[in-house]
N, C-alpha and C positions, 0 to 999 in steps of 0.2 A: 268217483273214487271213494272207497270205503275208508273209514277212520283208521282201521288197522293196516291199510296198505302203506301208509307213510310212517307208522310207528313200528319200525323193524325190530327194535330191541326192548327187552325188559331189563331194568337195572334194580338190583337189590343192594342196599347200603346199610351199614351200621353207623348210626348217627348219634348215638349216646351210649351210656353204660349198658342199658337194657332195651334200647329202642332200635328197631329195624324199619326201613321204609322200602316200598316197591313202586316204581314208576315205569311207564312205557314211553319210549323216546325214539327219535330217529337220528340223534347226534350225541355220541358219547361225551364230546367236549362240552357242549352246551348243557347237557344234563349234569355233568360234574360241577360246572360253575353254578348252576341252579342249587344243587345240594349244598355246596359250600356257603353260598349266600343265605340260604334259608335256615340251615342248621348249625353253622359255624364249626361244629365238631363232627367231622366225617372221618372215621377210622379206616374204612375200606369200602369198596364198591365193586360189584361184579356185573358184567353185561352178558345177557343171554340172547341168542337168536330166538325170536318168538315162534318161528315155525318148527325148527329142529330141536329147540330147547337145549342146545349145546352152548356151553360157556365160550365166549369169543374174546373177552377182554377183562382185565382185572386192574384195579387201581388200589394202591395202598398209601397211607399217609406218609410213610417214609420211603417207599420204593417207587412211587409214580406208576405210570401205565405199563402193563405187560400184556403182550399178545399171547393167547393160549393156542 
C-alpha cells in the first residue's frame, strides 16, 4: 500500500492571524483534534479530496462541520 492510498484528504486551515497550514489525512475528526491541540487558535479548516481536488467538508470556529 502506498502512503497516499490511506491519506484521502488534504486539509487547509487558518491557525493564526496570518498563518495557514496544510496537512494530508484520512480522518477529518482526528485531523481537527490535532490542529486544535497543536495550534490552539483554529479559525476555519477545509477538507479536499486529494484525487478530484473538490472541497468535501468545511469547519468553522463558530459554525462547526458543514458538508459541501
